[in-house]
C-alpha positions in Angstrom: -20.0 64.3 4.3 -22.7 64.6 6.9 -26.2 63.6 5.9 -29.2 65.3 7.6 -31.7 62.7 8.6 -34.5 65.1 7.5 -33.5 64.5 3.9 -34.3 60.8 3.9 -37.1 59.8 1.5 -40.4 58.8 3.1 -41.2 56.4 0.2 -42.1 52.9 1.4 -42.1 49.6 -0.5 -45.7 49.8 -1.6 -46.1 53.6 -1.7 -47.0 55.4 -4.9 -46.5 58.9 -3.4 -43.7 60.9 -5.0 -40.8 62.1 -3.0 -41.4 65.4 -1.4 -37.8 66.5 -2.0 -37.7 69.7 -4.0 -35.8 69.4 -7.3 -33.7 72.4 -8.5 -32.8 72.8 -12.2 -29.2 71.6 -11.4 -30.4 68.5 -9.6 -32.9 67.8 -12.4 -30.1 68.0 -15.1 -27.8 65.8 -13.0 -30.7 63.2 -12.7 -31.1 63.3 -16.5 -27.4 62.8 -17.1 -27.4 59.9 -14.7 -30.3 58.2 -16.5 -28.7 58.7 -19.9 -25.5 57.1 -18.6 -27.3 54.1 -17.3 -29.3 53.8 -20.5 -26.1 54.0 -22.6 -24.4 51.3 -20.4 -27.4 49.0 -20.8 -27.5 49.6 -24.5 -23.8 49.0 -24.9 -24.0 45.8 -22.9 -26.9 44.5 -25.1 -25.2 45.5 -28.3 -21.7 44.4 -27.3 -21.5 40.9 -25.7 -17.8 41.5 -25.1 -18.6 44.1 -22.5 -21.1 41.8 -20.8 -18.8 38.8 -20.7 -16.0 41.0 -19.5 -18.0 42.1 -16.5 -19.0 38.6 -15.8 -15.4 37.4 -16.0 -14.2 40.2 -13.6 -16.9 39.2 -11.1 -15.8 35.5 -11.2 -12.2 36.5 -10.7 -13.1 38.6 -7.8 -15.2 35.9 -6.1 -12.4 33.3 -6.6 -9.8 35.6 -5.1 -12.1 36.3 -2.2 -12.6 32.5 -1.6 -8.8 31.9 -1.8 -8.1 34.6 0.8 -10.8 33.2 3.1 -9.3 29.8 2.9 -6.1 31.1 4.2 -7.9 32.9 7.0 -10.2 30.2 8.2 -8.5 26.9 7.5 -5.3 25.4 8.6 -3.0 24.4 5.7 -1.2 21.1 6.4 1.8 22.1 4.3 2.2 25.5 6.0 1.8 24.0 9.4 4.5 21.4 8.9 7.4 23.4 7.7 9.8 22.7 10.5 13.5 22.9 11.3 14.4 19.3 10.4 13.9 18.2 6.8 13.5 14.6 5.8 17.1 13.2 5.7 16.2 10.0 3.7 16.8 9.2 0.1 13.8 7.3 -1.1 15.6 5.6 -3.9 17.1 3.5 -1.1 13.6 2.2 -0.1 12.5 -1.1 -1.6 9.9 -3.8 -0.9 10.4 -7.6 -0.9 8.0 -10.2 -2.2 6.0 -10.3 1.1 5.4 -6.5 1.0 7.9 -5.6 3.7 9.8 -2.4 3.3 13.6 -2.1 3.5 16.0 0.9 3.5 19.3 -0.2 2.1 22.4 1.9 1.4 25.5 0.4 -0.3 24.2 -3.1 0.4 23.6 -2.5 4.1 20.1 -2.4 5.5 19.9 0.6 7.9 16.3 0.2 9.1 14.8 -2.4 11.4 11.3 -3.8 11.1 8.9 -3.8 14.0 5.2 -4.2 15.0 2.9 -2.3 17.3 0.2 -4.3 19.1 -2.4 -4.1 21.8 -4.9 -6.5 23.3 -6.8 -6.4 20.0 -4.3 -8.8 18.6 -5.1 -11.4 21.3 -2.4 -13.9 22.3 0.9 -13.5 20.5 3.5 -16.1 19.9 6.5 -13.9 20.4 9.1 -16.5 19.6 7.5 -17.0 16.2 7.4 -13.2 15.7 11.1 -12.9 16.3 11.8 -15.8 14.0 9.9 -13.9 11.3 12.6 -11.2 11.2 10.8 -8.8 13.5 13.3 -6.8 15.6 11.2 -4.6 17.8 7.7 -4.1 19.2 5.7 -1.1 20.4 3.2 -2.2 23.0 0.1 -0.4 24.1 0.4 0.2 27.8 -2.9 1.9 28.3 -5.5 4.4 27.1 -8.0 7.0 28.1 -11.6 6.8 27.0 -12.6 9.3 24.3 -16.0 10.0 25.9 -16.0 9.4 29.7 -12.2 10.0 30.0 -11.4 7.1 32.3 -7.8 5.7 32.2 -7.3 2.0 31.7 -4.4 -0.4 31.3 -4.1 -2.6 28.2 -5.2 -6.1 29.4 -2.3 -7.9 27.7 0.5 -5.3 28.3 2.5 -7.3 30.8 2.0 -10.6 28.9 3.2 -8.9 25.7 6.1 -7.2 27.5 7.4 -10.4 29.0 6.9 -12.4 25.7 8.6 -9.8 23.5 11.5 -9.3 25.8 12.0 -13.0 26.3 12.1 -13.4 22.5 14.9 -10.9 22.2 12.9 -8.0 20.7 13.6 -4.3 21.6 10.5 -2.9 23.3 8.8 0.5 23.6 5.3 1.4 24.7 2.6 3.8 23.6 -0.3 5.4 25.4 -3.5 6.4 23.7 -4.2 9.9 25.1 -7.5 11.8 25.3 -6.2 14.5 27.6 -7.9 17.9 27.3 -5.4 19.8 29.5 -1.9 19.6 30.9 -3.1 18.2 34.2 -4.7 15.2 32.5 -1.6 14.8 30.4 0.6 14.5 33.5 -2.0 12.1 35.0 -1.6 9.9 31.9 2.2 10.0 32.1 2.1 9.1 35.8 -0.2 6.2 35.0 2.3 4.9 32.3 5.2 5.2 34.8 3.2 3.3 37.4 2.4 0.5 35.0 6.1 0.2 34.1 7.1 0.0 37.8 4.4 -2.6 38.4 5.8 -4.6 35.5 9.3 -4.4 36.9 10.6 -2.2 34.1 13.3 0.3 34.8 14.6 0.8 31.3 13.2 0.5 27.8 15.2 0.0 24.6 12.7 2.2 22.6 10.8 5.4 23.5 7.4 5.9 25.2 5.0 7.1 22.5 2.4 9.8 23.0 -0.6 9.0 20.8 -3.3 11.6 20.6 -5.9 10.8 17.9 -9.4 12.2 17.2 -12.2 9.8 17.7 -13.5 8.0 14.6 -16.7 10.1 14.5 -15.0 13.3 15.7 -17.2 13.4 18.8 -14.4 12.7 21.3 -13.6 14.9 24.3 -10.2 15.9 22.9 -11.2 16.4 19.2 -11.4 20.2 19.3 -8.1 21.2 20.8 -6.1 24.1 19.3 -2.5 23.5 18.1 -1.2 25.4 21.2 -3.3 23.3 23.5 -2.2 20.1 21.8 1.5 21.1 22.0 1.1 21.9 25.7 -0.5 18.6 26.4 2.1 16.6 24.5 4.9 18.5 26.2 3.4 17.9 29.7 3.2 14.2 29.0 6.6 13.9 27.5 8.4 16.0 30.1 7.0 13.8 32.9 8.2 10.7 31.1 11.6 12.2 30.4 12.1 13.2 34.0 11.7 9.5 34.9 14.6 8.6 32.6 12.7 7.4 29.5 12.9 8.7 25.9 9.8 9.9 24.1 8.2 10.2 20.7 4.9 11.6 19.3 2.8 9.3 17.1 0.3 10.3 14.4 -0.7 10.3 10.8 -1.1 13.5 8.7 -4.4 14.4 10.2 -3.3 13.8 13.8 0.0 15.7 13.4 -1.8 18.6 11.7 -3.4 19.2 15.1 0.1 20.2 16.5 2.2 23.2 15.9 5.2 21.1 14.7 7.3 24.2 14.2 7.6 24.4 18.0 7.2 20.8 18.9 10.6 19.4 20.0 9.7 15.7 20.3 10.6 13.3 17.5 7.9 11.9 15.3 6.5 8.4 14.7 4.7 8.8 11.4 1.7 6.7 10.3 1.3 6.9 6.5 0.2 4.0 4.4 1.9 4.9 1.1 4.8 3.5 -1.0 7.0 6.3 0.4 6.2 9.2 2.8 5.5 12.6 1.2 5.7 14.7 4.4 8.2 17.6 4.7 9.4 16.9 8.3 11.7 14.4 9.8 10.5 11.3 11.6 12.2 8.4 13.3 9.7 5.6 12.9 7.4 5.0 10.0 4.3 2.9 10.3 3.8 2.0 6.7 0.9 -0.5 6.7 -1.9 -1.8 8.9 -2.2 -5.0 6.9 1.1 -6.7 7.6 1.3 -10.4 8.1 3.6 -11.8 10.8 4.1 -15.3 12.0 2.8 -15.7 15.6 0.2 -12.9 15.2 -3.4 -13.7 14.2 -4.8 -11.5 11.5 -3.3 -8.2 10.2 -0.8 -6.1 12.2 0.9 -2.7 11.8 4.4 -2.8 10.4 7.0 -0.2 11.1 10.5 0.9 10.0 12.9 2.3 12.6 15.1 4.9 10.9 17.1 5.8 14.0 20.3 4.6 12.4 19.7 6.8 9.3 18.3 10.0 10.9 21.0 12.3 12.2 19.2 15.6 12.6 16.6 14.5 15.2 16.9 11.8 17.8 14.7 10.6 20.7 15.3 12.4 23.9 
């Protein structure tokens, strides 16, 4: 239907002038019928509260349905994002804790996991012989990091000291880099820095992977906090590919929030999960589980992260 602009009413908000539109008998009768219908509806609503509450209920249902649909459109569901090819292969009835709070995964009397720590210069000087004597089998060492604001790359001040100490004590060692890359070029720059640090430390082979650790800043004001899943995947892949081409294995670290920034469906790299719960509740496979940040280990002052290595248990996803 086409409406002629000349038929618009000239009545304004404060005007008392009647409309100049000419009323025919038919239009007058239609107007009366409309007024009677409105009056009847108002009267029925007043006399019948069921009608009133029914309309209110319908309105509430409509609003809730609208909000639910908007949530799907404008927010990223963690569960939907993390339905990936490899389901968790672990049976959690095999998980137990000893009197010191350390976790163990035991099947038919055989412990299949190993316990390890991850440390940086924040732990200060570490007595690695005491660490090894306290039933710690491996260590993930911070090798460096990129600043979350200015973006400068720095080495961990105690990396080489920790590397020599842990290896001398007989621990298997891997390293991790705290990334704040915002594009694939910076990711390759970070990977090149890691490889340079390993060369300078005389390392040609690691028993454990090189971990890519991309976390948001504590106040969510960091340079890499607003990356899309596609961008995050591309950055992780650029870093990991550069490391793999040098002959090292890789792994991607994160908690639920960190990993939700990735598109895990298309992420090929294995996962090092950080989740401080009695047992993980994620629906994707992982090889290492960081299960507490308050562990106590001889030779380390204060609290330290404790990890379980599931590589002997996991069969569907292994480090590259």
